[in-house]
DRENTI-57531 format. One record per atom (N, C-alpha, C): atom name; z, y, x; residue in three letters; residue number from 0. Coordinates in steps of 0.05 Angstrom, whole numbers. Layout:
<recs>
atome:pz:py:px:residu:num
CA:Z:Y:X:ala:NUM
...
</recs>
This chain:
<recs>
atome:pz:py:px:residu:num
N:2369:3405:2344:met:0
CA:2382:3421:2363:met:0
C:2409:3412:2371:met:0
N:2416:3408:2398:glu:1
CA:2441:3401:2407:glu:1
C:2463:3423:2405:glu:1
N:2488:3416:2401:leu:2
CA:2513:3433:2404:leu:2
C:2528:3428:2429:leu:2
N:2529:3450:2446:ile:3
CA:2547:3445:2471:ile:3
C:2568:3465:2473:ile:3
N:2590:3456:2469:pro:4
CA:2617:3474:2472:pro:4
C:2621:3485:2502:pro:4
N:2632:3504:2504:ala:5
CA:2633:3515:2532:ala:5
C:2664:3524:2539:ala:5
N:2667:3516:2563:ile:6
CA:2693:3521:2576:ile:6
C:2694:3540:2601:ile:6
N:2701:3566:2598:asp:7
CA:2698:3581:2622:asp:7
C:2726:3584:2635:asp:7
N:2725:3581:2662:leu:8
CA:2748:3576:2680:leu:8
C:2756:3602:2693:leu:8
N:2780:3612:2690:leu:9
CA:2791:3633:2707:leu:9
C:2819:3630:2712:leu:9
N:2827:3629:2737:asp:10
CA:2856:3625:2745:asp:10
C:2866:3598:2736:asp:10
N:2848:3578:2733:gly:11
CA:2856:3552:2723:gly:11
C:2859:3547:2693:gly:11
N:2850:3569:2678:lys:12
CA:2854:3566:2649:lys:12
C:2823:3569:2633:lys:12
N:2825:3559:2611:ala:13
CA:2802:3563:2594:ala:13
C:2804:3591:2584:ala:13
N:2781:3607:2587:val:14
CA:2780:3634:2577:val:14
C:2754:3640:2566:val:14
N:2749:3663:2556:arg:15
CA:2726:3676:2543:arg:15
C:2725:3707:2554:arg:15
N:2706:3716:2565:leu:16
CA:2702:3744:2571:leu:16
C:2684:3755:2551:leu:16
N:2688:3782:2545:arg:17
CA:2672:3794:2525:arg:17
C:2652:3812:2540:arg:17
N:2624:3804:2535:lys:18
CA:2603:3818:2546:lys:18
C:2602:3815:2576:lys:18
N:2615:3793:2587:gly:19
CA:2616:3786:2617:gly:19
C:2633:3806:2632:gly:19
N:2654:3818:2618:arg:20
CA:2671:3837:2632:arg:20
C:2695:3822:2640:arg:20
N:2702:3821:2664:tyr:21
CA:2726:3805:2675:tyr:21
C:2753:3820:2670:tyr:21
N:2753:3843:2661:glu:22
CA:2774:3861:2652:glu:22
C:2783:3858:2622:glu:22
N:2760:3842:2608:asp:23
CA:2765:3840:2579:asp:23
C:2766:3809:2575:asp:23
N:2789:3795:2579:val:24
CA:2789:3767:2582:val:24
C:2810:3756:2560:val:24
N:2806:3731:2546:thr:25
CA:2823:3722:2527:thr:25
C:2827:3692:2539:thr:25
N:2851:3683:2542:val:26
CA:2860:3658:2548:val:26
C:2861:3639:2522:val:26
N:2849:3617:2524:tyr:27
CA:2847:3599:2502:tyr:27
C:2865:3572:2507:tyr:27
N:2865:3563:2531:ala:28
CA:2875:3537:2537:ala:28
C:2887:3539:2564:ala:28
N:2911:3530:2569:glu:29
CA:2926:3529:2592:glu:29
C:2915:3507:2611:glu:29
N:2905:3484:2598:his:30
CA:2899:3458:2607:his:30
C:2870:3451:2600:his:30
N:2850:3463:2613:pro:31
CA:2822:3455:2603:pro:31
C:2814:3427:2602:pro:31
N:2825:3410:2623:ala:32
CA:2816:3383:2622:ala:32
C:2825:3370:2595:ala:32
N:2848:3376:2586:ala:33
CA:2857:3364:2560:ala:33
C:2839:3372:2534:ala:33
N:2828:3396:2538:leu:34
CA:2808:3405:2516:leu:34
C:2782:3391:2519:leu:34
N:2773:3388:2547:ala:35
CA:2749:3370:2548:ala:35
C:2751:3344:2540:ala:35
N:2777:3330:2544:arg:36
CA:2779:3303:2534:arg:36
C:2776:3301:2504:arg:36
N:2789:3320:2489:thr:37
CA:2789:3324:2459:thr:37
C:2758:3326:2449:thr:37
N:2741:3341:2463:trp:38
CA:2716:3347:2456:trp:38
C:2695:3322:2462:trp:38
N:2705:3307:2481:ser:39
CA:2686:3285:2492:ser:39
C:2680:3266:2469:ser:39
N:2696:3266:2450:ala:40
CA:2691:3244:2427:ala:40
C:2674:3255:2405:ala:40
N:2666:3281:2409:leu:41
CA:2650:3296:2388:leu:41
C:2620:3302:2397:leu:41
N:2620:3309:2422:val:42
CA:2594:3318:2434:val:42
C:2585:3303:2459:val:42
N:2559:3306:2466:arg:43
CA:2547:3290:2487:arg:43
C:2552:3311:2516:arg:43
N:2552:3337:2512:arg:44
CA:2548:3352:2532:arg:44
C:2572:3377:2531:arg:44
N:2578:3382:2556:leu:45
CA:2600:3405:2556:leu:45
C:2589:3424:2577:leu:45
N:2594:3450:2572:his:46
CA:2585:3467:2590:his:46
C:2607:3483:2603:his:46
N:2607:3481:2629:val:47
CA:2631:3491:2643:val:47
C:2623:3512:2663:val:47
N:2637:3537:2663:val:48
CA:2632:3557:2682:val:48
C:2653:3565:2699:val:48
N:2650:3564:2726:asp:49
CA:2673:3576:2743:asp:49
C:2670:3604:2746:asp:49
N:2683:3616:2732:leu:50
CA:2681:3649:2730:leu:50
C:2690:3660:2759:leu:50
N:2708:3648:2769:glu:51
CA:2714:3655:2801:glu:51
C:2693:3651:2818:glu:51
N:2680:3628:2815:gly:52
CA:2658:3622:2832:gly:52
C:2633:3642:2826:gly:52
N:2630:3647:2801:ala:53
CA:2608:3666:2796:ala:53
C:2613:3692:2812:ala:53
N:2636:3704:2811:arg:54
CA:2643:3727:2823:arg:54
C:2643:3724:2851:arg:54
N:2651:3703:2863:ala:55
CA:2655:3700:2894:ala:55
C:2628:3691:2905:ala:55
N:2608:3678:2891:gly:56
CA:2582:3673:2898:gly:56
C:2584:3643:2912:gly:56
N:2604:3626:2907:ala:57
CA:2607:3599:2914:ala:57
C:2625:3585:2898:ala:57
N:2628:3558:2893:pro:58
CA:2644:3543:2878:pro:58
C:2674:3551:2891:pro:58
N:2696:3556:2870:val:59
CA:2723:3561:2874:val:59
C:2743:3540:2865:val:59
N:2737:3533:2838:gln:60
CA:2758:3517:2823:gln:60
C:2748:3487:2824:gln:60
N:2741:3476:2848:arg:61
CA:2730:3450:2851:arg:61
C:2749:3430:2840:arg:61
N:2775:3430:2846:asp:62
CA:2793:3408:2835:asp:62
C:2794:3408:2806:asp:62
N:2795:3430:2794:leu:63
CA:2796:3432:2762:leu:63
C:2772:3422:2752:leu:63
N:2747:3427:2766:ile:64
CA:2726:3417:2756:ile:64
C:2719:3390:2755:ile:64
N:2729:3375:2779:arg:65
CA:2733:3347:2781:arg:65
C:2747:3336:2759:arg:65
N:2773:3349:2754:glu:66
CA:2792:3343:2732:glu:66
C:2775:3340:2705:glu:66
N:2761:3363:2699:ile:67
CA:2749:3363:2672:ile:67
C:2727:3343:2671:ile:67
N:2713:3339:2694:val:68
CA:2690:3317:2692:val:68
C:2701:3290:2686:val:68
N:2727:3286:2697:gly:69
CA:2739:3258:2695:gly:69
C:2750:3257:2667:gly:69
N:2756:3277:2654:ala:70
CA:2766:3276:2626:ala:70
C:2746:3273:2607:ala:70
N:2723:3288:2613:phe:71
CA:2699:3288:2588:phe:71
C:2681:3265:2594:phe:71
N:2675:3258:2620:gly:72
CA:2657:3237:2625:gly:72
C:2628:3249:2630:gly:72
N:2607:3230:2624:arg:73
CA:2582:3240:2631:arg:73
C:2574:3264:2613:arg:73
N:2555:3280:2622:gly:74
CA:2545:3302:2604:gly:74
C:2556:3329:2611:gly:74
N:2570:3336:2635:val:75
CA:2581:3360:2641:val:75
C:2560:3376:2655:val:75
N:2555:3398:2649:gln:76
CA:2540:3417:2664:gln:76
C:2554:3439:2674:gln:76
N:2550:3448:2700:val:77
CA:2570:3464:2712:val:77
C:2554:3483:2727:val:77
N:2564:3511:2725:gly:78
CA:2553:3533:2735:gly:78
C:2573:3554:2746:gly:78
N:2568:3572:2759:gly:79
CA:2586:3592:2769:gly:79
C:2585:3591:2801:gly:79
N:2570:3608:2813:gly:80
CA:2570:3607:2841:gly:80
C:2552:3590:2856:gly:80
N:2532:3577:2839:val:81
CA:2515:3556:2851:val:81
C:2491:3571:2863:val:81
N:2495:3580:2887:arg:82
CA:2474:3595:2903:arg:82
C:2466:3583:2930:arg:82
N:2471:3556:2930:ser:83
CA:2460:3545:2957:ser:83
C:2457:3516:2947:ser:83
N:2439:3502:2966:ala:84
CA:2435:3473:2962:ala:84
C:2465:3459:2965:ala:84
N:2482:3467:2984:glu:85
CA:2505:3454:2988:glu:85
C:2522:3454:2962:glu:85
N:2522:3478:2949:ala:86
CA:2542:3481:2923:ala:86
C:2531:3465:2900:ala:86
N:2503:3461:2901:ala:87
CA:2491:3447:2876:ala:87
C:2498:3416:2883:ala:87
N:2494:3407:2909:ala:88
CA:2503:3378:2916:ala:88
C:2534:3374:2911:ala:88
N:2549:3393:2917:glu:89
CA:2579:3388:2913:glu:89
C:2583:3383:2886:glu:89
N:2574:3400:2867:tyr:90
CA:2580:3397:2838:tyr:90
C:2570:3368:2827:tyr:90
N:2548:3362:2838:leu:91
CA:2534:3337:2828:leu:91
C:2554:3311:2841:leu:91
N:2564:3316:2864:glu:92
CA:2579:3293:2877:glu:92
C:2604:3295:2864:glu:92
N:2616:3317:2850:leu:93
CA:2641:3318:2833:leu:93
C:2637:3301:2810:leu:93
N:2611:3296:2802:gly:94
CA:2608:3281:2775:gly:94
C:2592:3296:2756:gly:94
N:2586:3320:2761:ala:95
CA:2571:3337:2740:ala:95
C:2544:3323:2736:ala:95
N:2534:3325:2712:asp:96
CA:2509:3314:2706:asp:96
C:2486:3335:2711:asp:96
N:2491:3358:2709:arg:97
CA:2473:3382:2711:arg:97
C:2486:3405:2728:arg:97
N:2471:3417:2743:val:98
CA:2482:3443:2754:val:98
C:2467:3464:2744:val:98
N:2481:3489:2738:val:99
CA:2467:3511:2727:val:99
C:2464:3532:2748:val:99
N:2440:3542:2752:leu:100
CA:2431:3563:2775:leu:100
C:2427:3589:2761:leu:100
N:2437:3610:2771:gly:101
CA:2434:3637:2758:gly:101
C:2421:3657:2779:gly:101
N:2437:3670:2793:thr:102
CA:2429:3693:2813:thr:102
C:2407:3681:2831:thr:102
N:2407:3656:2841:val:103
CA:2387:3649:2861:val:103
C:2358:3648:2845:val:103
N:2356:3646:2820:ala:104
CA:2330:3645:2808:ala:104
C:2316:3672:2812:ala:104
N:2329:3694:2816:val:105
CA:2317:3720:2824:val:105
C:2315:3722:2854:val:105
N:2335:3718:2869:arg:106
CA:2338:3722:2896:arg:106
C:2326:3700:2915:arg:106
N:2326:3676:2904:gln:107
CA:2317:3656:2922:gln:107
C:2299:3633:2907:gln:107
N:2278:3641:2894:pro:108
CA:2263:3624:2876:pro:108
C:2253:3597:2890:pro:108
N:2251:3600:2919:glu:109
CA:2242:3576:2934:glu:109
C:2265:3556:2931:glu:109
N:2291:3564:2931:leu:110
CA:2312:3546:2930:leu:110
C:2314:3533:2904:leu:110
N:2307:3547:2882:val:111
CA:2308:3534:2852:val:111
C:2289:3513:2853:val:111
N:2265:3518:2866:ala:112
CA:2240:3499:2866:ala:112
C:2250:3474:2883:ala:112
N:2259:3481:2904:arg:113
CA:2270:3455:2921:arg:113
C:2291:3439:2909:arg:113
N:2311:3452:2893:leu:114
CA:2333:3436:2880:leu:114
C:2318:3420:2854:leu:114
N:2303:3434:2844:ala:115
CA:2291:3421:2819:ala:115
C:2275:3396:2825:ala:115
N:2262:3398:2848:arg:116
CA:2250:3373:2857:arg:116
C:2265:3351:2867:arg:116
N:2285:3361:2880:ala:117
CA:2306:3342:2893:ala:117
C:2324:3329:2870:ala:117
N:2327:3344:2849:tyr:118
CA:2343:3333:2825:tyr:118
C:2327:3338:2797:tyr:118
N:2307:3324:2793:pro:119
CA:2291:3325:2771:pro:119
C:2304:3322:2746:pro:119
N:2304:3346:2724:glu:120
CA:2319:3344:2699:glu:120
C:2348:3345:2703:glu:120
N:2359:3355:2727:arg:121
CA:2387:3360:2728:arg:121
C:2396:3388:2735:arg:121
N:2374:3403:2739:val:122
CA:2378:3434:2743:val:122
C:2373:3451:2718:val:122
N:2389:3466:2709:ile:123
CA:2385:3486:2690:ile:123
C:2385:3513:2703:ile:123
N:2367:3529:2692:val:124
CA:2368:3557:2704:val:124
C:2378:3578:2683:val:124
N:2400:3588:2691:ala:125
CA:2413:3610:2671:ala:125
C:2399:3637:2674:ala:125
N:2385:3644:2654:val:126
CA:2372:3671:2651:val:126
C:2391:3689:2636:val:126
N:2406:3706:2648:asp:127
CA:2424:3724:2633:asp:127
C:2411:3748:2632:asp:127
N:2407:3761:2609:ala:128
CA:2391:3785:2604:ala:128
C:2407:3809:2592:ala:128
N:2404:3831:2601:arg:129
CA:2416:3856:2588:arg:129
C:2393:3875:2586:arg:129
N:2386:3879:2559:gly:130
CA:2363:3895:2551:gly:130
C:2336:3884:2560:gly:130
N:2337:3856:2563:gly:131
CA:2310:3841:2570:gly:131
C:2307:3839:2599:gly:131
N:2325:3849:2613:lys:132
CA:2326:3851:2644:lys:132
C:2343:3829:2652:lys:132
N:2335:3812:2672:val:133
CA:2353:3792:2683:val:133
C:2378:3802:2703:val:133
N:2401:3795:2693:ala:134
CA:2428:3805:2707:ala:134
C:2432:3780:2727:ala:134
N:2448:3792:2750:thr:135
CA:2456:3773:2770:thr:135
C:2484:3778:2778:thr:135
N:2493:3761:2799:asp:136
CA:2520:3763:2808:asp:136
C:2544:3766:2787:asp:136
N:2543:3743:2773:gly:137
CA:2561:3741:2753:gly:137
C:2562:3764:2732:gly:137
N:2536:3774:2727:trp:138
CA:2530:3794:2710:trp:138
C:2538:3822:2718:trp:138
N:2544:3825:2741:leu:139
CA:2553:3851:2751:leu:139
C:2531:3869:2763:leu:139
N:2507:3856:2765:glu:140
CA:2483:3873:2773:glu:140
C:2458:3865:2754:glu:140
N:2442:3887:2749:thr:141
CA:2420:3880:2733:thr:141
C:2394:3888:2748:thr:141
N:2377:3865:2749:ser:142
CA:2352:3869:2764:ser:142
C:2330:3883:2749:ser:142
N:2307:3885:2761:glu:143
CA:2284:3896:2745:glu:143
C:2267:3872:2736:glu:143
N:2271:3849:2735:arg:144
CA:2258:3829:2730:arg:144
C:2258:3824:2699:arg:144
N:2236:3821:2684:glu:145
CA:2236:3813:2656:glu:145
C:2242:3784:2652:glu:145
N:2259:3778:2634:ala:146
CA:2268:3749:2630:ala:146
C:2246:3733:2624:ala:146
N:2228:3738:2609:val:147
CA:2200:3724:2602:val:147
C:2186:3720:2627:val:147
N:2181:3735:2644:asp:148
CA:2166:3736:2667:asp:148
C:2175:3714:2686:asp:148
N:2206:3713:2689:leu:149
CA:2220:3697:2707:leu:149
C:2213:3668:2695:leu:149
N:2218:3664:2670:val:150
CA:2219:3638:2659:val:150
C:2189:3626:2662:val:150
N:2168:3642:2657:arg:151
CA:2143:3634:2663:arg:151
C:2139:3622:2688:arg:151
N:2149:3634:2710:glu:152
CA:2146:3620:2737:glu:152
C:2161:3595:2742:glu:152
N:2178:3590:2723:leu:153
CA:2194:3564:2725:leu:153
C:2182:3542:2709:leu:153
N:2160:3549:2695:ala:154
CA:2148:3528:2676:ala:154
C:2136:3504:2692:ala:154
N:2127:3506:2718:thr:155
CA:2117:3483:2729:thr:155
C:2141:3464:2741:thr:155
N:2160:3472:2739:leu:156
CA:2184:3458:2755:leu:156
C:2198:3438:2738:leu:156
N:2205:3415:2749:pro:157
CA:2219:3396:2732:pro:157
C:2248:3402:2727:pro:157
N:2253:3424:2714:ile:158
CA:2281:3431:2707:ile:158
C:2287:3422:2682:ile:158
N:2313:3419:2675:ala:159
CA:2320:3408:2647:ala:159
C:2318:3426:2626:ala:159
N:2324:3454:2635:ala:160
CA:2321:3476:2609:ala:160
C:2327:3502:2624:ala:160
N:2323:3522:2608:val:161
CA:2332:3548:2615:val:161
C:2354:3556:2596:val:161
N:2377:3567:2606:leu:162
CA:2399:3574:2590:leu:162
C:2396:3605:2586:leu:162
N:2391:3618:2564:tyr:163
CA:2384:3641:2560:tyr:163
C:2410:3655:2545:tyr:163
N:2420:3674:2558:thr:164
CA:2443:3691:2547:thr:164
C:2437:3720:2544:thr:164
N:2442:3729:2520:asp:165
CA:2440:3759:2514:asp:165
C:2469:3771:2522:asp:165
N:2473:3782:2543:ile:166
CA:2499:3790:2552:ile:166
C:2512:3810:2532:ile:166
N:2499:3826:2522:glu:167
CA:2510:3847:2503:glu:167
C:2520:3831:2478:glu:167
N:2512:3806:2472:arg:168
CA:2525:3792:2450:arg:168
C:2544:3769:2457:arg:168
N:2546:3767:2486:asp:169
CA:2564:3747:2492:asp:169
C:2595:3750:2486:asp:169
N:2606:3731:2474:gly:170
CA:2634:3735:2467:gly:170
C:2641:3756:2443:gly:170
N:2620:3762:2430:thr:171
CA:2624:3783:2407:thr:171
C:2622:3770:2383:thr:171
N:2608:3747:2378:glu:172
CA:2606:3733:2352:glu:172
C:2587:3750:2331:glu:172
N:2572:3767:2340:val:173
CA:2556:3780:2323:val:173
C:2532:3769:2316:val:173
N:2524:3746:2328:gly:174
CA:2502:3731:2325:gly:174
C:2486:3731:2349:gly:174
N:2469:3707:2357:pro:175
CA:2453:3706:2379:pro:175
C:2426:3722:2376:pro:175
N:2413:3730:2399:asn:176
CA:2390:3742:2397:asn:176
C:2368:3723:2393:asn:176
N:2365:3718:2366:val:177
CA:2346:3693:2358:val:177
C:2316:3701:2366:val:177
N:2309:3727:2362:glu:178
CA:2282:3733:2367:glu:178
C:2277:3729:2395:glu:178
N:2292:3742:2413:ala:179
CA:2288:3739:2443:ala:179
C:2289:3708:2450:ala:179
N:2307:3694:2440:thr:180
CA:2310:3667:2448:thr:180
C:2285:3651:2441:thr:180
N:2275:3653:2414:ala:181
CA:2253:3640:2406:ala:181
C:2227:3648:2421:ala:181
N:2227:3676:2429:arg:182
CA:2204:3684:2441:arg:182
C:2200:3673:2470:arg:182
N:2223:3667:2481:leu:183
CA:2226:3656:2510:leu:183
C:2217:3628:2508:leu:183
N:2224:3611:2489:ala:184
CA:2214:3584:2485:ala:184
C:2183:3585:2476:ala:184
N:2174:3603:2459:arg:185
CA:2147:3598:2450:arg:185
C:2128:3607:2472:arg:185
N:2134:3629:2488:glu:186
CA:2116:3639:2504:glu:186
C:2115:3626:2532:glu:186
N:2136:3611:2538:thr:187
CA:2137:3594:2565:thr:187
C:2133:3567:2562:thr:187
N:2139:3553:2542:gly:188
CA:2137:3524:2538:gly:188
C:2160:3511:2552:gly:188
N:2182:3527:2562:val:189
CA:2205:3514:2576:val:189
C:2228:3509:2555:val:189
N:2240:3485:2554:pro:190
CA:2261:3482:2536:pro:190
C:2284:3505:2538:pro:190
N:2293:3513:2517:val:191
CA:2315:3537:2520:val:191
C:2340:3530:2507:val:191
N:2361:3535:2522:ile:192
CA:2389:3529:2511:ile:192
C:2399:3559:2503:ile:192
N:2405:3565:2480:ala:193
CA:2414:3590:2469:ala:193
C:2442:3595:2475:ala:193
N:2452:3618:2483:ser:194
CA:2476:3626:2490:ser:194
C:2484:3653:2484:ser:194
N:2509:3655:2475:gly:195
CA:2515:3688:2469:gly:195
C:2515:3695:2439:gly:195
N:2539:3700:2430:gly:196
CA:2540:3713:2403:gly:196
C:2544:3696:2379:gly:196
N:2544:3672:2383:val:197
CA:2548:3651:2359:val:197
C:2575:3655:2352:val:197
N:2575:3664:2321:gly:198
CA:2603:3670:2311:gly:198
C:2606:3654:2283:gly:198
N:2586:3644:2272:thr:199
CA:2588:3634:2245:thr:199
C:2565:3607:2244:thr:199
N:2571:3588:2224:leu:200
CA:2556:3570:2219:leu:200
C:2525:3577:2211:leu:200
N:2523:3600:2200:asp:201
CA:2496:3613:2192:asp:201
C:2480:3620:2218:asp:201
N:2495:3627:2236:his:202
CA:2482:3632:2263:his:202
C:2471:3609:2275:his:202
N:2486:3587:2270:leu:203
CA:2475:3562:2286:leu:203
C:2449:3554:2267:leu:203
N:2450:3558:2241:arg:204
CA:2430:3548:2225:arg:204
C:2406:3564:2231:arg:204
N:2408:3588:2234:val:205
CA:2383:3604:2240:val:205
C:2370:3596:2267:val:205
N:2389:3592:2287:leu:206
CA:2376:3583:2315:leu:206
C:2363:3556:2311:leu:206
N:2374:3537:2297:ala:207
CA:2363:3511:2288:ala:207
C:2335:3512:2278:ala:207
N:2332:3532:2262:ala:208
CA:2308:3532:2244:ala:208
C:2287:3551:2261:ala:208
N:2293:3563:2282:ala:209
CA:2279:3585:2293:ala:209
C:2253:3574:2309:ala:209
N:2258:3554:2325:asp:210
CA:2236:3546:2346:asp:210
C:2242:3517:2353:asp:210
N:2229:3499:2356:ala:211
CA:2231:3474:2366:ala:211
C:2236:3475:2393:ala:211
N:2228:3495:2410:gly:212
CA:2234:3497:2436:gly:212
C:2264:3506:2444:gly:212
N:2279:3515:2425:ile:213
CA:2309:3520:2429:ile:213
C:2322:3493:2422:ile:213
N:2328:3480:2447:val:214
CA:2338:3451:2446:val:214
C:2368:3451:2444:val:214
N:2381:3471:2445:ala:215
CA:2412:3467:2445:ala:215
C:2423:3496:2441:ala:215
N:2447:3496:2433:ala:216
CA:2464:3521:2429:ala:216
C:2491:3519:2440:ala:216
N:2498:3539:2456:ile:217
CA:2523:3540:2467:ile:217
C:2543:3555:2451:ile:217
N:2567:3542:2444:val:218
CA:2586:3555:2429:val:218
C:2611:3560:2444:val:218
N:2625:3584:2444:gly:219
CA:2648:3588:2458:gly:219
C:2670:3598:2441:gly:219
N:2672:3624:2439:arg:220
CA:2695:3640:2426:arg:220
C:2696:3629:2398:arg:220
N:2677:3628:2383:ala:221
CA:2679:3619:2357:ala:221
C:2694:3591:2350:ala:221
N:2690:3573:2367:val:222
CA:2703:3545:2367:val:222
C:2733:3550:2376:val:222
N:2735:3566:2400:his:223
CA:2762:3569:2409:his:223
C:2783:3583:2390:his:223
N:2771:3602:2375:glu:224
CA:2787:3617:2356:glu:224
C:2782:3606:2328:glu:224
N:2772:3581:2325:arg:225
CA:2772:3564:2300:arg:225
C:2760:3578:2278:arg:225
N:2737:3594:2285:arg:226
CA:2717:3603:2263:arg:226
C:2707:3582:2248:arg:226
N:2699:3559:2263:phe:227
CA:2690:3535:2254:phe:227
C:2698:3512:2271:phe:227
N:2697:3488:2261:thr:228
CA:2704:3466:2278:thr:228
C:2675:3452:2292:thr:228
N:2679:3438:2311:ile:229
CA:2658:3427:2321:ile:229
C:2642:3408:2303:ile:229
N:2658:3393:2289:glu:230
CA:2646:3374:2266:glu:230
C:2630:3390:2244:glu:230
N:2640:3416:2238:gln:231
CA:2625:3430:2219:gln:231
C:2601:3441:2230:gln:231
N:2601:3449:2255:ala:232
CA:2578:3460:2270:ala:232
C:2555:3439:2273:ala:232
N:2564:3414:2279:leu:233
CA:2546:3391:2283:leu:233
C:2532:3386:2256:leu:233
N:2546:3387:2231:glu:234
CA:2537:3384:2206:glu:234
C:2515:3407:2199:glu:234
N:2524:3431:2206:ala:235
CA:2504:3452:2199:ala:235
C:2476:3450:2215:ala:235
N:2480:3442:2237:ile:236
CA:2453:3438:2257:ile:236
C:2439:3414:2245:ile:236
N:2452:3390:2236:arg:237
CA:2436:3369:2228:arg:237
C:2421:3377:2200:arg:237
N:2434:3391:2184:thr:238
CA:2425:3400:2158:thr:238
C:2402:3417:2163:thr:238
N:2403:3436:2180:asp:239
CA:2379:3457:2182:asp:239
C:2357:3447:2198:asp:239
N:2362:3429:2220:ser:240
CA:2342:3423:2238:ser:240
C:2328:3396:2228:ser:240
N:2343:3380:2215:gly:241
CA:2334:3352:2209:gly:241
C:2334:3335:2231:gly:241
N:2348:3341:2255:asn:242
CA:2351:3327:2275:asn:242
C:2380:3320:2284:asn:242
N:2385:3295:2294:pro:243
CA:2411:3288:2304:pro:243
C:2417:3305:2325:pro:243
N:2445:3314:2326:ser:244
CA:2453:3331:2347:ser:244
C:2467:3315:2367:ser:244
</recs>
């Protein structure tokens, strides 16, 4: 299992929201690109979310994302407001290795299919769930679609992975929803990136041991608040998965 640290962007700063609420925000870094440069020596991938873009429905912090990609190098995956072919192409042209699609997976599945075929293994579909139901529009709305059903429909597409987030656990450090994440990987056959709730090294160990289909875990608040270091997290994953991270 791979470790992917996250940088969420709001007002030009690296932040974290609690349970996806924009009114409950903590600022962790005034200069996100400097943080990305530091992490580039430790991990192969970086997860970046334009929270303003997610709320607006289109990329907003383009210049900052270009700066972060320049600082980190290859391996940046970017999401937040990617709801058109133009937005996806724009992020890739900025140097992102992968783009993360969210809301369009529910509202425009044909666009997801088109982008996946145009950019094989460079599209990640974010499935953000609240009570098992897929949330959209920067987590502001909850649909009637079951997460597992949505991911099953993606199984035939050449996507890189599904990014699964349990919204009620995101930013809480209470532990990821391992059961739901493993079920998603097991029942769909799609590689799953776990997100939301990781707060301890034991949480990472449990994820690493849960299912081979969980290919990566995203860590955010726990690393920003120094609950553990990236080096410690990488060692925990190696020890329990038996695979290099």
